[in-house]
Every structure is written in structure tokens, then in C-alpha cells.
N, C-alpha and C positions, 0 to 999 in steps of 0.2 A: 504493500500500500504506500510505503514511503512516508507515512504520517509521522513516524518517529523522528524524522529529520527536521520537522518543523519546530520553530521556537515556541509556539503555543503549546505543543505537546510536551516539550521539555519543561516548560513552566508548570504544567499540570503535575508532572512528576515531582518537581521541586515543592509545590504547595502540599501535595499529599505527604511527601517525606517529612517536611517541616512539621506538619500537624502530628504525625506519628511520633516524632521525637519530642515534641513540645509538651506532652503531658508530664504536667508535672507529676586466672589459673585454670586451665581446662583439664578435663578428666577424660578417660576413655569411655567408650560406650559400655564396656563391661562393668564399669563402676557406677553406672547410673542407678538411682532409685527408680521405682516403678510408680506410676500413677494409675489408680484403679478406675474402671468405668469405660464407657463408650466415648468416642470422639464426638464432640458437639460443635455445631456451626451456629454462629449468630444468624438470625433471620436474613435471608438474601445473600449470605456470604457463601463463597465456594471454598472457604478455608475452615478447617475444623481441628480442634485439639481436645485432649482430655484435661480439663482444667483442674487445678489443685482443689482439694476439699475447702469449702467455704466460699467459693466464687460462684456468682450467679449472673445470668444475662443482664446487661445494663439497659436501662431505659433511655440513656442519653447518648450512647455511641455504639458502634459495632464492636462488640466484645463482651468481656466479663469484668466484674468488679467484686471486691470484698470490702464492703463499706466499713466493717468493724476495724479492719487493718489499714484502710485508706489505700488499698492496692488495686491495680487495674491491669487488664490484658486487652490491648487495642489491636484490631484487625484492619488491614488495608490491602487493596488490590489495585494493580495497574497492569497494562498489557505486557506480554512477555518481553517485548523489545526494550522495556525500561530497566531490565535487570542490571545491565552494565552500568547505567547511570546511577542506580541506587547503590550498587556496590562501591562506586567511586565516592559516595557520600559517607562511607564507613571508615575512611582513613582517620588516624588520630587528629590530624589538622582540621579535617572537615567537621568532625564531631566537636572539637574544641571551639570552633567558630559558632556552634549552636549551644555552647555551655555545658558540654558533656566531656568527661574524662574517660578515655578508653582504658579498660582493664585487660581485656583479652579479645583475640580474634581467632576463630577456628573454622576452617573449611569443613563442611559436612560431607564426609565420605562414607560410603556404605549405606546411605539412606536412599529412599526412592527418588530424591530430587537432587539437582545441583543446588547448593546453598551455602550459607555461612551463619554462624552463631557469634554474636558480639556481646560482650558485657561491658557496662560503663557505669559511671556515677554522675549524679547531677544534684545540685542544690536549688531549691525553689522555695521562696517564702520562709526561709529559715529552716527548712526540713531537708535532710540528706536522703536521696533516693538511690537505689540500685536499679539498673535496667538490664534486661536480657532481650536482645533483638535478634530474631531469626528471620532470614530472608531466603525465599526459595523461588525457583522458576520451573515451570513445566510448559508444554506447548500451548496451554490455554491462558496462563496468567503468570505474573510475578506477584508473590504474596509476601507481606511483611507483618509480623506479629511482634508487638512490643509489650513486655512485662515490666511494669513499674511498681516497685515495692519500697516503702519507707525502710531505711536502714534498720530501724528498731524492730521491724517485723520480719526481717529475713530469717533470723534464727527460728522464729515460730513456724514459718512455712518450711524452712529447710532448703538450702541451696540445691541439693541433689533433686529434691522434688520439683523445684521450679525448672531446673534444667530438663528433667524428664518430661515435664509438661510441654516445654518449648519444642523438644524433639519429637513429640507426638504429632506435630503438625502434618496435616495431609490435605489433599484436595477432595472435594465432594461435589455433588450436584446441588445447586442452590435450592433451598426449600421453597422460597417464594421469589417473585421478581424483585431484583435489587431496587427498582424504583419504588415498589410497594413497601420495601423495608426501610426507606428513608424516614427520618424523624420529622419530615416536613413534606408538604405537597407542592412540588414545582409545577409551573404552568409552561406551556409552549406557545409560540407565535407561529404565524405562517412562514416566517423567515428563519426562525431558530427552533430546532427540534432537539430533544434529549438524545444525545449520542451515547452516553455511558453513565452509569450510576455505580458508585461504590457503596457497598452495604452500609446503610445507616447514616452516612454523613456527607457525601459529595455527589454532585451531579454536574456533568459537562455537557454543554450545548454545542451543536454544529450548525453552521450556516447552510441554508438550502436555497438554491443550489450552491455547492461548494465552489469557492474561488478556484480558477484554473491554475494560477501560479502565485508565487510570493507567499508571504506570511499569512497564515489563516487567523481569523478572528477567534479569540478564546473568551467564552463566557462560562464562569464556574460559580456555583453556589455551594457553600460548605458550612457545616455545623462544627463548632469547636468541641473540644473534649474537656474543657475546664472553664472556670470563671475567668472573666477579664481581669488581668492582674493589676489594674490601675483604675482609679475612680474617674479619670478623665477620658471620656469617649474619644475626643479629638486627638489627644496625645497618643492614645493607643492606636487609633486609625493611622496616624503618621508612622508609628513603629511597624505596623503591618505592611504599609506601603513600602517602607524602606527594606523590608525582608524579601521583596519580589526582585530577585537578582537577575532576571532576564532583561529588565529594562532599567534605564536611568532617567529619573524625573528631572526635567529641565525647567519646568514652570507649572504653577497651579492656576487654573482658570476659574474654577468654581469650588466653593466649600459651603455646605449648608447642613443644618439639622433637618432631618426628615422623619417620617413615621413609617415603619414597616410592620404590618400585621399588629398594630397597636403597640409596637416597641419603639423606643427611642433609637434613632439611627443617625449616622453621620455620613454624608456623601461627599466625595472628592472627585473632581475631574482634572486630570493633569496632562500636560504635554510631556512626551518622553521620546527616547530613542532606544532602539534595540542595542544591547551591549555587543552582540555578535556582529551585526552588520552596520550599525550606526544610522540606520534608516529611521525616519520619524514614525512615531506611533502615539496613541493616546491610551491613557489608563483611566478606567472608571472603577471606583472603589467605594463600597458601602459596608459599614459594620453596624449591626443592630444587636442590642443587649436585652436578654431576659434574666430572670432570677437565677437560672442554673448555668447558663452558657451564653456564648455570643454566636451570631451568624454572620458570615462573610460573603460578599458578592463582589466578584472581580471580573472586569472586562478589559481585554487588551486588543486594540484595534490598529491595524497598520494604516499608514498614510495620514493625511491631514483633514480629509473630508469625513468628519465624524458625526455630523448632526443626526443622521438617520440611525446610526448605531447607538448613540446615546439614548434616543427615544426607545429603541428596542430593549436596551439594558434597563431602563427605568420601568418598562412594562413588566419585564421578568422579575424585577425587584419588588415592585408594588403588588404584584400578583401572588407573591410568596405567602404561604400559610403554614403555620406550625400545626402538627398533629397534637391535639390536646387529649 
């Protein structure tokens, strides 16, 4: 298809990867503990694991959580061609840029998939977390599952148990349509249709008909997996915009408070250029906050004639509805 060569696709992978990492010494396979039970997949996911005892399906993201321990297991899926890019994000330098300190990196040999298991540490809001990240690829998808456990709870769960659960990862048939499994109801327009949904949290739109050449338009709606870490909606909006590394913002044309599904939101329209090519583009960005998490709306549009695209972006944003 060639889609993986497009900057919009690369940015989708970056956004998914950043979300999976942002929630706030290897051993041999023979030394692993065992986790009992059947492998379970979150609704709409093609990934399944045997979760450790005490973890239940989350109501807020694709994965499992242990509310008593403050621990989570987060699932993400992208196309198989994204595997090399995700693997590149697991270097010590790349993880450090996202606030994580790598502890170990292990190629997964003798498993049903190509993959890797990474362990790391991260501090957030004064709490020290341990992370186990397992990434796999098969002909249908690249999957990444992130275990996030407070340091104080690791001994209670057991490192060997967490590792065994991570290595129980496998692919299955999705139990429901990934769009139906989203925690929100996305709409479509005649021009922009849903192209891909990741179980529970992200939807990607494609323009119809697709442009014949050049950078494609990217419209993405995603749900966060945590509270917004600052009281300032506009400051956090700026921080999210600065995390989009496919483009460089050269000027801001519009900023305003808006309402999205009865939530307070902040919309920004910026002039940008692609870092790879230097060509002009525009960035539409909205973040909206509810009591449990925030929702993010991102549009990246090539060229300078952006009026009709901005109208489409606003239609998709204002038509957004949470599932209550």
C-alpha cells in the first residue's frame, strides 16, 4: 500500500506510542513463574494475555487495571509495518526523552512472534513506577502491551508473575468491532471516513477520495489513559502540541475555548512545516477534559489552503460523544 511511508502514518504511530508510554535483569524462560487462567482480550482488541490475579477490565482504556494497587496493563495496536518504528523508540535515549529509564532489553526468542520485552522506570506525580513493555509483530498487526506498577506494589505482585503475564501475550480474533469498543462515539462526514480504530481509545480518519500524491491528511481522535497532569487546559494543550514531533509550529493563528460534548475544551490552529520535508502544513488541535481523563483531537493538513479542512475537523470534533 505504501501508506507506511507517509508522514501522517508515522505520526499516528508516534501518538499511539507516546500514549502507551505516558501512563503514569532478564531471566530465562525456564525460570518464569506461571500465571493461571485463560488469555483474555479487552473488548475489540486482537491482543490477549493472562492477567495477574486482581486485575480487571478497565472502563477507561483498552486493558486491565488493579485499582487497589494503582497498577494498569494498557493495550495498543498499529499495522505490522510500524514494528520497526516502534522498536526504534525503545533505545535508552528515546525512552529517556519520554522520562523513562531503561533497565533491560530482551529479544523474545522461542515465542510465537518476533518481539522484545523492555523494562524501565518512571516517576510521575511523586510516585516511582516500574514498567514492563512487550512489543510483538505478526502478519496482521504490531501489538504493544505496557504494564505499569507502582514500585511499592511490585513485591506484592511479584516480578516473575508480571513477566509471565507479559509473555503470555498472543493474538486472537477481536470479540467485537474495534469501533464499537471505543469509549466514545465518533461520527463520519462524506469526506472523512473511519479508517482504523484501536480498541478502546483511538480512531483514525481517511480522506475520501484519497489524495493521489504528497502528504495525506491525518485526523485522529484519542482518549487519554490518565488525568490531565496540570490545572491549566491551555498550558497542557501547548505541551501536547509540542510533543507532535512530525511537524514544527511556526505560528499560531487561532486559540479559543470551546465546548465538546458538554466538556471544556481548548482549540488551537497553527501554521507548521513538516520536519522531514520542510513543506508547509497546518495543525488543528483540541483537548477536552472530563473528570476521569482528557480527549484529544488532532488534524495535520498539508499545504496552505486549509479552510475546508478546518471546517471538517470542527465537524468531527463537535460531533464527538462520550459513551456514558
